[in-house]
TORFINU-700764 format. One record per residue (C-alpha): residue in three letters; z, x negated, y. Coordinates in nm, 4 decimals, padded with zeros to 6 digits. Each point is the difference from the previous one (the first is absolute). Layout:
BEGIN
 type       zz       xx       yy
  ALA        Z        X        Y
...
END
This chain:
BEGIN
 type       zz       xx       yy
  UNK -07.3153  00.6316  00.9327
  UNK -00.1040  00.1913  00.3026
  UNK  00.3410  00.0801  00.0971
  UNK  00.1140 -00.3324 -00.0185
  UNK -00.2588 -00.0989  00.2609
  UNK  00.0630  00.2481  00.2010
  UNK  00.3749 -00.0646 -00.0075
  UNK -00.0351 -00.3878  00.0440
  UNK -00.2240  00.0912  00.2996
  UNK  00.2694  00.2135  00.1687
  UNK  00.2866 -00.2580 -00.0768
  UNK -00.2598 -00.3231  00.1767
  UNK -00.0722  00.2670  00.2746
  UNK  00.3785  00.0824  00.0764
  UNK  00.0629 -00.3444  00.0006
  UNK -00.2426 -00.0835  00.1970
  UNK  00.0928  00.2709  00.2673
  UNK  00.3772 -00.1279  00.0016
  UNK -00.1151 -00.3626  00.0590
  UNK -00.1675  00.0898  00.3266
  UNK  00.2645  00.2515  00.0965
  UNK  00.2600 -00.3250  00.0102
  UNK -00.2740 -00.2022  00.1560
  UNK  00.0777 -00.1192  00.3821
  UNK -00.1883  00.1626  00.2588
  UNK -00.0990 -00.1943  00.3295
  UNK  00.1586  00.1509  00.3021
  UNK -00.1957  00.0591  00.3214
  UNK  00.0278 -00.2428  00.2759
  UNK  00.2559  00.0257  00.2742
  UNK -00.1499  00.0556  00.3476
  UNK  00.3334 -00.1530  00.1202
  UNK  00.0447 -00.3323 -00.2297
  UNK -00.4156  00.0057 -00.0670
  UNK -00.1697  00.0536  00.3506
  UNK -00.3633  00.0422  00.0281
  UNK -00.2107 -00.3449  00.0575
  UNK -00.0504 -00.0708  00.4037
  UNK -00.3731  00.0557  00.1188
  UNK -00.0285 -00.3814  00.0745
  UNK  00.1186 -00.1173 -00.3348
  UNK -00.2979 -00.0438 -00.2064
  UNK  00.1306 -00.1220 -00.3079
  UNK  00.2086  00.3043 -00.0569
  UNK -00.3004  00.2280  00.1056
  UNK -00.2225 -00.1733 -00.2489
  UNK  00.2377  00.0034 -00.2892
  UNK -00.0152 -00.3761 -00.0836
  UNK  00.1732 -00.3080  00.1486
  UNK -00.1614 -00.3449 -00.0818
  UNK  00.2629 -00.2261 -00.1602
  UNK  00.1040 -00.3366  00.1281
  UNK -00.1920 -00.1591 -00.2908
  UNK -00.3230  00.2485  00.0695
  UNK  00.0085 -00.0842  00.3703
  UNK -00.0523 -00.4072 -00.1146
  UNK -00.3613  00.0860 -00.1622
  UNK -00.2461 -00.1473  00.1657
  UNK -00.3305  00.2174  00.0600
  UNK -00.1726 -00.0917 -00.3140
  UNK  00.3066  00.1109 -00.2331
  UNK  00.0497  00.2938  00.2650
  UNK -00.3940  00.1138 -00.1071
  UNK  00.0335 -00.0380 -00.3608
  UNK  00.2749  00.1807 -00.0254
  UNK -00.1635  00.3258  00.1801
  UNK -00.3331 -00.0700 -00.1764
  UNK  00.1935  00.0396 -00.3338
  UNK  00.1635  00.2878  00.0967
  UNK -00.2812  00.1856  00.1646
  UNK -00.1765 -00.0483 -00.3282
  UNK  00.2894  00.1887 -00.1730
  UNK -00.0225  00.2547  00.2472
  UNK -00.3660  00.0850 -00.0003
  UNK -00.0970  00.3197 -00.1511
  UNK  00.3620  00.1312  00.0332
  UNK -00.1115  00.3718  00.0235
  UNK -00.2217 -00.0375 -00.2520
  UNK  00.2110 -00.1427 -00.2643
  UNK  00.1143  00.2224 -00.2546
  UNK  00.4077 -00.0006  00.0649
  UNK  00.2468  00.1363 -00.2623
  UNK  00.0027  00.3632 -00.0031
  UNK  00.3034  00.1752  00.1776
  UNK  00.1502  00.0893 -00.3705
  UNK -00.0008 -00.3350 -00.1278
  UNK  00.1543 -00.1321  00.3217
  UNK  00.2503  00.2712 -00.0258
  UNK  00.0857 -00.0769 -00.3357
  UNK  00.0719 -00.3981  00.0794
  UNK  00.2077  00.1044  00.2669
  UNK  00.2091  00.2142 -00.2052
  UNK -00.0022 -00.2381 -00.3180
  UNK  00.0191 -00.3577  00.2003
  UNK  00.4011  00.0505  00.1101
  UNK  00.0802  00.1005 -00.3880
  UNK -00.1828 -00.2436 -00.2101
  UNK -00.0938 -00.2593  00.2869
  UNK -00.3181 -00.1393  00.0934
  UNK -00.2188 -00.0835  00.3130
  UNK -00.0411  00.2402  00.2912
  UNK -00.3402 -00.1173  00.0666
  UNK -00.2351  00.2425  00.0456
  UNK  00.2475  00.2937  00.1003
  UNK -00.1409 -00.0209  00.3597
  UNK -00.3544 -00.1206  00.0296
  UNK -00.0452  00.1553  00.3564
  UNK  00.3512 -00.1981  00.1151
  UNK -00.1571 -00.3142 -00.1822
  UNK -00.3159  00.0124  00.2312
  UNK  00.2008  00.0912  00.2916
  UNK  00.2070 -00.3172 -00.0633
  UNK -00.3195 -00.2177 -00.0724
  UNK -00.1548  00.1550  00.3084
  UNK  00.2780 -00.0847  00.2316
  UNK  00.0054 -00.3973 -00.1419
  UNK -00.3890 -00.0202  00.0218
  UNK  00.0500  00.1276  00.3826
  UNK  00.3233 -00.2809  00.0243
  UNK -00.1912 -00.2690 -00.1451
  UNK -00.3397  00.1133  00.2715
  UNK  00.2550 -00.0176  00.2956
  UNK  00.1377 -00.3678 -00.1098
  UNK -00.3811 -00.1066 -00.0587
  UNK -00.0393  00.1215  00.3457
  UNK  00.3073 -00.1610  00.1312
  UNK -00.1005 -00.3191 -00.1190
  UNK -00.3519  00.0255  00.1222
  UNK -00.1582  00.0150 -00.3205
  UNK -00.2978  00.2422 -00.0926
  UNK  00.1131  00.3549 -00.1007
  UNK -00.1029  00.2579 -00.2119
  UNK -00.1452  00.3855  00.0795
  UNK  00.2287  00.1348 -00.2597
  UNK -00.1279  00.3389  00.0186
  UNK -00.3513 -00.1279 -00.0420
  UNK  00.0836 -00.2231 -00.2831
  UNK  00.2039  00.2164 -00.1979
  UNK -00.2517  00.2784  00.0511
  UNK -00.2546 -00.2116 -00.2033
  UNK -00.0706  00.0882 -00.3701
  UNK  00.0982 -00.2122 -00.3094
  UNK -00.2791 -00.2235 -00.0831
  UNK -00.0175 -00.1341  00.3524
  UNK  00.0623 -00.3407  00.1192
  UNK  00.3528 -00.1735  00.0676
  UNK  00.0894  00.0995  00.3467
  UNK -00.0514 -00.2541  00.2807
  UNK  00.1688 -00.0228  00.3134
  UNK -00.2438  00.1017  00.2923
  UNK  00.2045  00.0448  00.3177
  UNK  00.1510 -00.2345  00.1958
  UNK  00.2969  00.1316  00.2713
  UNK  00.0907 -00.2062  00.2972
END
């Protein structure tokens, strides 16, 4: 009985290893065709560019979207993240068996969300709306009230 279990484990491990060997790898960016962003290109530097639909949002809608995202991101450092082993297992098995890639890179998702907040905050400032102090709002602990825009930029 133990031999059958060990054999099944080795067989499944070999199948997973073979599946990973056939998974396509991402190629690094080419500096000739993918030049670094220019210093005055704020959208490229922040990593998030507003869509045409998002540019049409009024102050109330932008503020609401930012409040929800800030509440989702609060306490990011204190939340229990999946272990490296769990993320690696998910990364290995997803190409083979299918499934979501959500949660594989929590730090990358945080950076994307942060870039989105900064882009929305710039849009609020462009529309002469009250803006958020993003660092202060994200630094608050869970259980604090909803974020409120406080600064008016000219």
